[in-house]
N, C-alpha and C positions, 0 to 999 in steps of 0.2 A: 363424316362425309359419305352418304350410301355409296355402293358401288354400281358402276355403269349398268342398264339393263342389258343382257344380254338373249339374243334370239336364233333359236335352235331349232332343229327339225331331227326326228328320228323315226326309225323303221324297224319292224321284225323281220324285214325279208320276206315279207308274206307271198305266198307262191300267187302269181296272176293269172290273168288270159291276155291271150294274143288278139289280134283283128280278127281273126276267126273263131273266137269264142272259146278255142281248146286253150287247156293249159300251158302255161310256159313251161321249161324244164330247171329243176332247180338252177344247172351250171348256169341259164341264161338269167334269172333272175337272180342271183349273185353278181353277175357282170353289170346285170341294170342297175342295182345297187351301188356299184361304184360309180356309173355314170350320173347318178341322182348327186353324190355326194361330189363328183366333181363341179357339177352344176351349181350346188349348193355354194361350194367356195368361191366360185366365179361371180358371184352376187353378191357376197359379201356376208352369207349368214356367218353368224359366230362359231356354231358347233352342230356337230352332230353325231349320230348315235345311231348305235345298231344292235337290238336286244338278241337275247342267246333263248334258242329254242330245240326243242327235240321230237319235234314229231310233223305229222305229214304236212301240216299245213303251212309251215313257214322252212326256208329255205336256208337261214343260219343258224348252223350249230357251234362254229368259231367264228367270234366275230373280231376277235383282235385280228386275224390272218385277213380278213376284208379290210379290217380300219389300217393294216399295213398294207395293201395294196392301194388304198384309197391315199394314203400317207405320200406315197410314189408319186402320185398325179397332182397334189394339190401345195397349198403355200403357206397359208393363214390359218384355215378352220382348224377348230380343236375337235379332237376325235376319241368318244367314249361309247361305252358300252350304254346299253337301255332296256334290261340291266345283265350282270355279270350274277351267275344263280350260284352265291358263295356255297352255299349249304350243301349241294353234291361237286363241287371243287375243291383243288387243295390249294391251301394261302400261299404256299411256297409258288407254286407254280404259277399262281394268279401274278405274283409280284413280278417273278421272271419274266413273262409274259407280254406285261406289260412296262417293264421298264425297259424291254425291246424296245415294243412300240415307240416308248418316248422316245428312245434313241434314232428309230428311223424315221420318225415324224419331227425330230428338232425340237422336241419340249412341248409335245401338242396332245399329248395322253391324256384322258381322264378315266376315272374309273366310277363307273353307277353300281351299287352293292345291292343285289337284294334276296329276299328270299324265293320271288319267282311265284307267278301266278297259276303255274303249271308244273305238274310234279313227273312228268315223263324222265327228269333227269335222275331222280331217286333209284326207281330201281334200275336204270339202265346202266349206273355208275354203282350200283351194290350197295345202296344206303337206304335204311330203315325211315318210310315214311312219319313212322311213328316217333321219329328224334327230328321233325320239322325246325322245332323251334330252338332245339339243344345246339343242334348242328350248326346253325346259322350266328346263333352266340359263341359259342366255343372259337368258331373259322374265325370269326369279326375279330376277337380278341388277339388272335395270331397275328392277322393281316396286320393290325393295326400298329401293332408291334415292327414287324416287317418294315412298314413304310416310313418307319424312321431313319430306315438306312443303316443303322447299327446293329453293334451283336445282339444276338435275339437268345437269351435264355427263358423256354418255357417247356410245359408241360400241362398237356388236356387229359380229359376222361375218353373222348372219342376218337380224338387220331392216335395212330399207333405212335410212340418213340419218343425221345426228347430232344430239345435241342439246348443245347449249352455252350454261350458266347459263340452261336452261329451268325457267320455273314452270309448274304446271298445276293448274287451278282445277277446281271450288271448293278451299277450303282449309277445312277440317273445324273446328271448333268446340275440340276437345279438342287436334289438335295430332297426331293419329294413330289411324289404322283400326286395330283388334285384327285381325290376320292370323296366321293357323296355317296349317301345314305338314301335308296329308294323307299317309300311308304304309302302305304295306300290308306292308312285311315285309323291307325292305334294310337294312342298317347303313350305307350310303352315303348314303340318307335319311335316317336319324337323324341323322347327325353334321351333312348340309346344313342342317337344319333348326336345330339349334344355331349351327352358324356365322354363320346370317343373324338369332340372336336371336329366332326365332319359335316361339313354340306347336307342340307335337307332337300333332297327332291321327292315332291307332293305328286303320287300317280292320280289327277282327278280325272276319272272317265265316268262319272255319270252325277247328275244332279248340280246343284247350284254351285256354282266356284265358292262363292262366299261363304259357304258352311265350313270351310276348310280354315279362316281365320284365326278360332281358338288354337288350330296345332301352330299355327305361325306363331302365334303370339307365346305358347306353351313353349317352345322352342327358345324364344328368344329371352325368357325368363329363366328358363333352365341353363342358357349360357352364361347369364348373368349372375346367377347364383354361384356357378362354377368360376364365376370371374375368369371366364374365356373370352378370348377377342370375338366379335362378332362377325357370323360365318352368312356366306349366299344362300337363299332359299330359291328353288326354282319350282315350275309346274310344266307339268309332261299330261298335255289333252291330247284327245284326238280331231281332226279335221280336214276338211278339203277346199279347194278354193276353185272356182271359175269365174267366167267373166260375169254373169249374173248369178243371183240368189237360187235362180229359179235350174238354173242348168247345173251349178254346183251339187242340189239336192237329188235332180234328177240322174245325175251323173254316179252320185255316191250310193245311193237308196239302195239298188239290187244286190251291190256289192256288202253292204254294210249289213244289210239282212240275212245275206247267207252266211257269213262270217259268225253275228249274233246267234242264229238259231243254230249254227252248228256246234257250238261252244256251249248255248243253253241246253242242246241235247243229253251234255255231257254231264250237267251240270244241275239237271231237273228245274231250266228254267221255264216258264213258259215260252211260247215262239213272240217275236215283235211285231210290232204292228206299224204302220205309216205313222199316227199318230203321234205314238211314243216317240219315233224319229224325229217329229215336227216339233215334240215338246222339247227333248235334249236340244235339238237347232235354235228354237227361239229362246229358253232359258235354262239348259243346261250348259253340258261340258263338250258339246260337238260343237267345234268351230267352222262350222260349214255356211259358204255362201261369196256374194261377190268379193274383191277385196276392200271393199269399205266397210261391209258389212263384220269382216273377220277381225279387222283391225280395231272398230268400234269395241266389238267385242273382249279381245283381247286388252286392250288397253282399259276396261271395265274390270277386268280378274286382275291386273297389275294393279291397278290401284285401289284396289279392295281388300288383297295379300299384303301388299308392299315386299315382292319378290323382286330377284333379280336376274332370273331368266327365265323366260317363256318358251318351253319346248313343244312345238307340234309336232304329232307323230301322224306323217303327211298318208302312209300306207293304209289300205283298208281292205282286207280280205284281197279277191281275186280283181281289183280297181286297176285295169291294165297300166302298164308302165309309161304310156304317153302320157295320161291324163296326170300321173304323177307328176311328170316333167313339168305339165304346164301349170299345177299347182304349185311346184317348187318355184319356179318363176314368177309365178304370181305373189308368193309371200315375199320374196328377196326383194323385186323391184318396186312392187306398191305396198305392201301390208305393212314390213318392215318401218321404212320409210314414213310412212303415215300415222303408227301405232304412236313412234318418238314426236312426232307434229303433234297428236294429240296429249301427249303427257306433259310435252315442253306448254301448250297452253292452259293446263290446269285442269 
């Protein structure tokens, strides 16, 4: 029997603008993220994720602290990162921070691990970007052992020191922190997630979602070959919800364009345009529109991929906090129940 479908929201703590058009302070953005999560919890959303970034356009560099603040004001919502950049962190400290979050949230902590789509954390913490893949692989191996919560004996090539029958504290009450691996679309990463018996989170940020079906199939086949239990697959994609399709697109477009073009200048992409934006909204992985439009699109993605969690990145560049709160309300009050209704109808 398949696991019930979960609905999640996530944010990178994008630096937004206020009603006057000026950028909001980093401190206020972080406080706003807390309020957004509190609203999501009150609406029955299943999980809330916060990304880790170390650059000017995002406010959250320490998501676990923000998640702990959210834990103190919520009752049931699961609290995760989106993602934790393990390559430039220390696995022991990652475990300790999340085990602490798990305690204060009464068992609601989750981790989504990734290598990170931005690389500012590598020079910031003194890591060699040339070891991008090797760092992630070695640190994932250590964290996977730490998550078992027993004594760990381990030595790597890149992390100094050796652990010998080492216990790490605090231990969790459940004995395990649910830990996903975020994947952008490489078969090697999919197989790695299966090898470590970790749920798979697919970051689908462009193009038709159905093109990721082979990765879902590969993941399940890899688990079966390893004789491992079936594990959930999730999808993370961006979007925005408003009263009508036209309103949602008009609200999102200028902020989306600014965000994409800023990142594009760093990476050598050509400037985006409205037709490309509308194409992603119509056929791609941008879930923007009225509650009915977004619900239909999410239901189609869930059907085509057979996933157990859909995670909407509701923040987009400088899109104001008030618009984000409205989008969250539409998601929790109308989109989620409508998707469940559509899926139940077959």
